[in-house]
C-alpha positions as CSV (number, residue, x, y, z in Angstrom):
1,X,0.0,0.0,0.0
2,X,1.0,3.6,-0.4
3,X,2.1,5.6,2.6
4,X,-1.1,7.8,2.3
5,X,-3.6,6.0,0.1
6,X,-4.1,3.7,-2.9
7,X,-0.9,2.5,-4.6
8,X,0.0,4.5,-7.7
9,X,2.3,2.4,-10.0
10,X,4.5,4.5,-12.3
11,X,6.7,3.5,-15.3
12,X,9.8,5.2,-16.5
13,X,10.9,4.4,-20.1
14,X,14.1,5.6,-21.7
15,X,14.4,9.4,-21.7
16,X,15.7,11.9,-24.2
17,X,18.3,14.5,-23.0
18,X,17.4,16.4,-19.8
19,X,17.9,20.2,-20.1
20,X,17.0,23.3,-18.1
21,X,16.9,24.4,-14.4
22,X,15.7,22.0,-11.7
23,X,14.1,24.0,-9.0
24,X,14.1,21.3,-6.3
25,X,12.3,21.7,-3.0
26,X,13.7,23.3,0.1
27,X,16.0,21.2,2.3
28,X,13.9,18.7,4.3
29,X,16.3,18.6,7.3
30,X,16.4,22.4,7.6
31,X,12.6,22.6,7.1
32,X,11.9,20.2,10.0
33,X,14.3,22.0,12.3
34,X,13.0,25.5,11.4
35,X,9.5,24.6,12.5
36,X,10.7,22.9,15.7
37,X,13.1,25.6,16.8
38,X,10.6,28.3,15.8
39,X,8.0,26.6,18.1
40,X,10.6,26.7,20.9
41,X,11.5,30.4,20.4
42,X,9.7,33.4,21.9
43,X,8.0,35.4,19.2
44,X,7.5,35.0,15.5
45,X,9.9,33.0,13.2
46,X,9.3,33.5,9.5
47,X,10.4,30.9,7.0
48,X,10.7,31.1,3.2
49,X,11.4,28.1,0.9
50,X,10.0,25.6,3.4
51,X,9.6,22.1,1.9
52,X,5.9,21.4,1.7
53,X,6.2,17.6,1.4
54,X,4.1,15.5,3.7
55,X,6.9,14.8,6.2
56,X,7.4,18.5,6.9
57,X,3.7,19.2,7.0
58,X,3.3,16.5,9.6
59,X,5.9,18.2,11.7
60,X,4.1,21.6,11.3
61,X,0.9,19.9,12.5
62,X,2.8,18.5,15.5
63,X,4.1,21.9,16.5
64,X,0.5,23.3,16.4
65,X,-0.6,20.4,18.6
66,X,2.0,21.3,21.2
67,X,0.7,24.9,21.3
68,X,2.6,26.9,18.7
69,X,0.7,29.0,16.3
70,X,1.7,27.8,12.8
71,X,0.5,29.8,9.8
72,X,1.0,29.2,6.0
73,X,1.1,32.5,4.1
74,X,1.8,31.2,0.6
75,X,3.9,28.7,-1.2
76,X,6.9,27.9,1.0
77,X,6.1,30.9,3.2
78,X,5.3,30.1,6.8
79,X,5.4,31.7,10.3
80,X,5.5,30.1,13.7
81,X,4.7,32.0,17.0
82,X,6.7,30.0,19.5
83,X,5.9,29.1,23.1
84,X,9.4,29.3,24.4
85,X,11.8,26.6,25.7
86,X,9.9,24.2,28.0
87,X,6.6,25.8,26.9
88,X,5.0,23.0,25.0
89,X,1.4,22.2,26.0
90,X,0.1,18.6,26.3
91,X,-1.5,17.7,22.9
92,X,-5.1,16.6,22.9
93,X,-4.7,13.9,20.3
94,X,-2.2,11.4,19.0
95,X,0.7,12.9,17.1
96,X,0.8,11.3,13.6
97,X,4.3,11.7,12.0
98,X,3.3,9.9,8.8
99,X,6.5,8.5,7.2
100,X,9.0,10.8,8.8
101,X,11.7,9.3,11.1
102,X,13.3,12.7,11.3
103,X,10.1,14.3,12.4
104,X,9.1,11.9,15.1
105,X,12.6,11.6,16.6
106,X,13.3,15.3,16.7
107,X,9.8,16.1,18.1
108,X,10.3,13.5,20.8
109,X,13.6,15.2,21.7
110,X,12.0,18.6,21.8
111,X,9.3,17.5,24.3
112,X,11.3,15.0,26.4
113,X,12.3,17.5,29.1
114,X,8.8,19.1,29.5
115,X,6.5,17.4,32.0
116,X,3.7,16.4,29.5
117,X,2.8,13.2,27.8
118,X,2.3,12.6,24.1
119,X,1.5,9.5,22.0
120,X,3.2,9.2,18.6
121,X,2.4,7.0,15.7
122,X,3.0,7.0,11.9
123,X,2.4,5.0,8.8
124,X,3.2,1.3,8.4
125,X,6.8,2.0,7.4
126,X,7.4,4.3,10.4
127,X,5.7,2.0,12.8
128,X,8.3,-0.7,11.8
129,X,11.3,1.5,12.5
130,X,13.3,1.4,15.8
131,X,12.7,4.2,18.2
132,X,14.9,2.8,21.0
133,X,17.9,4.6,19.7
134,X,16.2,7.9,20.7
135,X,14.1,6.9,23.7
136,X,17.1,5.3,25.4
137,X,19.2,8.6,25.6
138,X,16.0,10.6,26.3
139,X,15.4,8.3,29.4
140,X,18.8,9.6,30.7
141,X,17.1,13.1,31.0
142,X,14.2,11.5,33.0
143,X,11.8,10.9,30.2
144,X,9.8,7.6,30.1
145,X,8.7,5.8,26.9
146,X,6.2,3.0,26.6
147,X,5.6,1.5,23.2
148,X,5.3,-1.7,21.2
149,X,7.9,-4.5,21.3
150,X,11.3,-3.2,20.3
151,X,10.4,0.3,21.2
152,X,8.3,0.7,18.1
153,X,5.3,3.1,17.4
154,X,2.7,3.7,18.6
155,X,4.6,5.0,21.6
156,X,3.7,7.3,24.5
157,X,6.5,9.5,25.8
158,X,6.2,11.2,29.2
159,X,8.6,14.1,29.6
160,X,10.9,14.6,32.6
161,X,9.4,16.7,35.4
162,X,12.9,17.4,36.8
163,X,15.2,16.9,33.8
164,X,19.0,16.6,34.3
165,X,21.7,17.3,31.7
166,X,23.2,14.4,29.8
167,X,26.6,13.5,28.5
168,X,26.0,11.0,25.7
169,X,28.2,9.2,23.2
170,X,26.1,8.1,20.2
171,X,26.5,4.4,19.4
172,X,25.6,5.0,15.8
173,X,26.3,7.8,13.4
174,X,22.8,9.4,13.4
175,X,22.0,13.1,13.1
176,X,18.5,12.2,14.3
177,X,19.8,10.8,17.6
178,X,22.2,13.7,18.1
179,X,19.5,16.2,17.4
180,X,17.0,14.6,19.6
181,X,19.4,14.7,22.5
182,X,20.4,18.4,21.9
183,X,16.8,19.4,21.6
184,X,16.0,17.7,24.9
185,X,19.0,19.5,26.4
186,X,17.4,22.8,25.7
187,X,15.1,22.5,28.8
188,X,17.6,20.8,31.1
189,X,19.8,22.8,33.4
190,X,23.6,23.0,32.8
191,X,25.5,21.5,29.8
192,X,24.2,18.7,27.7
193,X,27.0,17.0,25.7
194,X,26.8,14.7,22.7
195,X,30.0,13.0,21.3
196,X,30.0,11.4,17.9
197,X,32.6,9.0,16.6
198,X,31.9,10.3,13.1
199,X,30.5,13.8,12.6
200,X,26.9,13.8,11.1
201,X,25.0,16.6,9.5
202,X,25.2,19.7,11.6
203,X,22.1,21.7,10.8
204,X,20.8,21.4,14.4
205,X,24.0,22.9,15.9
206,X,24.1,25.7,13.3
207,X,20.4,26.5,13.8
208,X,20.6,26.4,17.6
209,X,23.4,28.9,17.5
210,X,21.4,31.1,15.1
211,X,18.4,31.1,17.5
212,X,20.7,32.2,20.3
213,X,21.6,29.0,22.2
214,X,25.2,28.7,23.5
215,X,26.7,25.8,21.5
216,X,30.3,24.8,21.3
217,X,31.7,22.2,18.8
218,X,35.2,20.6,19.0
219,X,37.0,17.6,17.8
220,X,38.5,15.6,20.7
221,X,40.3,12.3,21.2
222,X,36.9,10.7,21.9
223,X,35.3,12.1,18.8
224,X,33.2,15.1,17.6
225,X,31.9,16.8,20.7
226,X,28.9,19.2,20.8
227,X,28.0,21.0,24.1
228,X,24.8,22.9,24.7
229,X,24.0,25.1,27.7
230,X,20.4,24.5,28.6
231,X,17.5,26.8,29.2
232,X,18.3,29.7,26.8
233,X,15.7,32.1,25.6
234,X,15.6,31.3,21.9
235,X,15.2,34.3,19.6
236,X,12.9,34.1,16.6
237,X,14.5,34.1,13.2
238,X,14.0,34.8,9.5
239,X,15.0,31.6,7.7
240,X,15.5,31.1,4.0
241,X,15.7,27.4,3.4
242,X,18.2,26.4,0.7
243,X,17.3,23.7,-1.8
244,X,17.6,20.1,-0.6
245,X,20.8,18.4,-1.8
246,X,19.2,15.0,-1.2
247,X,16.3,15.9,-3.5
248,X,18.7,17.5,-6.0
249,X,20.5,14.1,-6.2
250,X,17.7,12.7,-8.4
251,X,17.7,15.1,-11.3
252,X,21.5,15.5,-11.0
253,X,22.1,11.8,-11.2
254,X,19.6,11.4,-14.0
255,X,21.5,14.0,-16.0
256,X,24.8,12.1,-15.5
257,X,23.4,8.9,-17.0
258,X,21.0,10.1,-19.7
259,X,22.9,10.9,-22.9
260,X,23.0,14.5,-24.0
261,X,21.8,16.0,-20.7
262,X,22.8,19.2,-19.0
263,X,20.9,20.7,-16.1
264,X,21.4,23.4,-13.4
265,X,20.2,23.2,-9.8
266,X,20.2,26.7,-8.5
267,X,20.7,27.6,-4.8
268,X,21.5,24.0,-3.7
269,X,22.7,23.6,-0.1
270,X,26.2,22.3,0.1
271,X,26.8,21.9,3.8
272,X,29.9,19.7,4.1
273,X,28.1,17.3,6.3
274,X,25.5,16.7,3.5
275,X,27.6,16.9,0.3
276,X,29.3,13.5,0.3
277,X,27.4,12.3,-2.7
278,X,28.7,15.1,-4.9
279,X,32.3,14.4,-3.8
280,X,31.7,10.7,-4.6
281,X,30.3,11.4,-8.0
282,X,33.3,13.6,-8.9
283,X,35.6,10.8,-7.7
284,X,33.8,8.6,-10.2
285,X,34.4,11.0,-13.0
286,X,31.1,12.9,-13.1
287,X,31.0,16.2,-14.9
288,X,29.8,18.5,-12.1
289,X,30.6,22.2,-11.6
290,X,29.7,24.5,-8.7
291,X,28.9,28.0,-9.8
292,X,28.4,31.2,-7.8
293,X,29.3,29.8,-4.3
294,X,27.9,31.8,-1.5
295,X,26.5,31.6,2.1
296,X,22.9,32.1,3.0
297,X,21.5,31.8,6.5
298,X,24.7,30.3,7.8
299,X,24.6,27.5,5.1
300,X,26.9,27.3,2.1
301,X,25.1,27.2,-1.2
302,X,25.9,27.3,-4.9
303,X,24.4,26.6,-8.4
304,X,25.2,23.1,-9.5
305,X,25.6,22.2,-13.2
306,X,25.5,18.5,-14.1
307,X,26.3,17.1,-17.6
308,X,26.0,13.6,-19.1
309,X,29.1,11.7,-18.0
310,X,29.7,8.5,-19.9
311,X,33.3,8.0,-18.6
312,X,32.3,7.3,-14.9
313,X,34.0,4.4,-13.2
314,X,33.3,2.5,-10.1
315,X,35.1,3.3,-6.9
316,X,35.2,2.3,-3.2
317,X,33.3,4.9,-1.3
318,X,35.2,5.7,1.9
319,X,33.1,4.4,4.8
320,X,33.8,7.6,6.8
321,X,31.8,9.5,4.1
322,X,28.7,7.5,4.8
323,X,27.2,9.9,7.3
324,X,27.4,12.8,4.9
325,X,25.4,10.9,2.1
326,X,23.4,8.2,3.9
327,X,20.2,9.2,2.1
328,X,21.9,9.2,-1.3
329,X,23.1,5.6,-1.5
330,X,20.0,4.4,-3.4
331,X,20.5,6.8,-6.3
332,X,24.2,6.4,-6.2
333,X,23.6,2.6,-6.7
334,X,21.7,3.5,-9.9
335,X,24.6,5.6,-11.1
336,X,27.0,2.8,-10.2
337,X,24.9,0.4,-12.4
338,X,25.6,2.8,-15.3
339,X,29.4,3.2,-14.6
340,X,32.2,0.9,-15.7
341,X,33.4,-1.5,-13.0
342,X,32.4,-2.1,-9.4
343,X,31.3,0.5,-6.9
344,X,31.8,-0.8,-3.3
345,X,29.8,1.0,-0.6
346,X,31.0,-0.1,2.9
347,X,30.0,1.2,6.3
348,X,26.3,1.5,5.3
349,X,24.5,-0.6,7.9
350,X,22.4,2.5,8.8
351,X,20.6,1.9,5.4
352,X,19.0,-1.2,6.9
353,X,16.9,0.8,9.3
354,X,15.7,3.6,7.1
355,X,12.2,3.9,5.7
356,X,12.9,0.4,4.3
357,X,16.0,-1.9,4.4
358,X,17.5,0.1,1.6
359,X,20.4,-2.2,1.0
360,X,18.0,-5.1,0.4
361,X,15.6,-3.0,-1.6
362,X,18.2,-1.7,-4.0
363,X,19.9,-5.1,-4.3
364,X,16.7,-6.9,-5.2
365,X,15.5,-4.1,-7.5
366,X,18.7,-3.8,-9.4
367,X,19.0,-7.6,-9.8
368,X,15.5,-7.6,-11.2
369,X,16.7,-5.0,-13.7
370,X,19.6,-7.2,-14.7
371,X,22.5,-5.8,-12.6
372,X,24.9,-7.8,-10.5
373,X,24.8,-6.8,-6.8
374,X,26.7,-8.2,-3.8
375,X,25.7,-7.4,-0.2
376,X,26.8,-7.9,3.4
377,X,25.1,-6.7,6.6
378,X,27.2,-3.5,6.4
379,X,27.9,-3.0,2.7
380,X,26.9,-3.5,-0.9
381,X,28.6,-3.6,-4.2
382,X,27.1,-2.7,-7.6
383,X,28.9,-4.1,-10.7
384,X,28.4,-1.5,-13.4
385,X,27.5,-2.4,-17.0
386,X,28.6,0.9,-18.4
387,X,26.6,3.7,-20.0
388,X,23.2,2.4,-21.1
389,X,24.1,-1.2,-20.0
390,X,21.3,-1.7,-17.5
391,X,18.7,-4.1,-19.1
392,X,15.7,-2.8,-17.0
393,X,12.3,-4.3,-17.8
394,X,11.3,-5.0,-14.2
395,X,8.6,-4.0,-11.7
396,X,10.3,-3.0,-8.5
397,X,8.8,-2.8,-5.0
398,X,9.2,0.7,-3.5
399,X,8.4,-0.6,0.0
400,X,6.7,2.7,1.1
401,X,10.1,4.3,0.6
402,X,10.2,7.6,-1.4
403,X,13.9,7.3,-2.2
404,X,13.6,3.8,-3.5
405,X,10.7,4.8,-5.7
406,X,12.6,7.8,-7.2
407,X,15.8,5.9,-7.7
408,X,14.2,3.2,-9.8
409,X,12.3,5.8,-11.9
410,X,15.7,7.4,-12.6
411,X,17.1,3.9,-13.4
412,X,14.3,3.4,-16.0
413,X,15.3,6.7,-17.8
414,X,18.7,5.2,-18.7
415,X,17.8,1.5,-19.0
416,X,17.3,-0.5,-22.2
417,X,13.7,-1.4,-21.2
418,X,11.2,0.6,-19.0
419,X,11.3,0.2,-15.2
420,X,8.1,0.3,-13.1
421,X,7.8,1.1,-9.4
422,X,4.8,-0.6,-7.8
423,X,3.9,2.6,-5.8
424,X,5.1,6.1,-6.5
425,X,2.8,7.6,-3.8
426,X,5.4,7.9,-1.1
427,X,7.4,10.3,-3.2
428,X,5.1,13.0,-1.9
429,X,6.5,12.7,1.6
430,X,9.8,14.5,0.5
431,X,9.5,15.6,-3.1
432,X,5.9,16.3,-4.1
433,X,7.0,18.1,-7.3
434,X,9.2,15.2,-8.5
435,X,7.2,14.1,-11.5
436,X,6.4,17.5,-13.0
437,X,9.9,18.8,-12.3
438,X,11.5,15.8,-14.1
439,X,9.0,16.0,-17.0
440,X,9.8,19.7,-17.4
441,X,13.4,18.7,-17.8
442,X,12.5,16.2,-20.5
443,X,11.7,12.9,-18.7
444,X,8.6,10.9,-19.6
445,X,6.7,8.8,-17.1
446,X,3.6,6.6,-17.7
447,X,0.9,5.5,-15.4
448,X,1.0,1.8,-14.9
449,X,-1.4,-0.8,-13.5
450,X,-0.5,-2.5,-10.2
451,X,0.3,-5.8,-11.9
452,X,2.3,-4.1,-14.7
């Protein structure tokens, strides 16, 4: 089933050249955090460029349920009148976070040190995902979680009445876990510290500092250390959300593998903790150029030009790069299938607990399309067939996962035979304009029957 309704199968046949500008949505990570920190500030935060995918809309609804005044003024333009740190009210109903692991985990963190209770749920995909990795460190503050076996949703979280600060070393490289702990630390006295063995995306730290929190970041012998002084009065902000590098990955990678293509993605966010895919593509020989580099709202941005790149070759992606491109491995696997030689992707166990088991989903789907794929618990390898060498001709299970669905539609655009995904509906959670945007560039998609 689709994440939010009846399955909508979609087929991607071979595409002609892609040309033009790809105005991809606002960054999803920054959009979530803008709403949450705006709700915790005192006064009105105004946001432009907010991603209006279902994941972010569910977070906006959650902030309203906790007492913030959330208003949409037009496309991408929103305001949030915050309630202040520790000011969340107890919601009257269950908080439904849909398909968003980021949304539910960050919202749990934001409320965990306020003495209220809230029950969280989501769609079938989110209810299958582990929440213990967040509820365990939140328990150190004094919060109490009761959920299904394995700490899965639906889950009721009762915030700490007398929170204490926490010094926590993350066992997995996860920006969601780090961010949940830091957000919980906002309403705890003293310093809350998070130490990561590998630095993950740092939007939360940047935005906390922008809202007026005292945050220090340093590299130590133990790892990447972030310290937050609790109980600040957060100041409202004007936030311009840059375009999402994870969403941009799809038109960019399509341009690299579809003959004759050349596109530009303007104003793409290039935070170094998010740009690992683009470094990897350049290592493979992709023709990418970054034009007009600048900084907006504390985040580095540029205009990215991508051209058809038939000379790409497989590489071994450094495992320490995984945290900066964890959401991009599915589309990288499609590029790898169109490169010469093998692309080995180690250190990717986190993919197994995303919206779906993405290693398994990509391996099965690519094999159905005629590619050779090897996998272990913590890695996978795609053996490329060269430009235009992917046979295609398969129907692939999207597994309620937006990135799997988009990746295989891109695969079909460069394959010898069309590729169908069994349900394109989940794409709306992060990239509601995906189909019309790709079609404006020159792609062609066809509605398919469920048993296509």
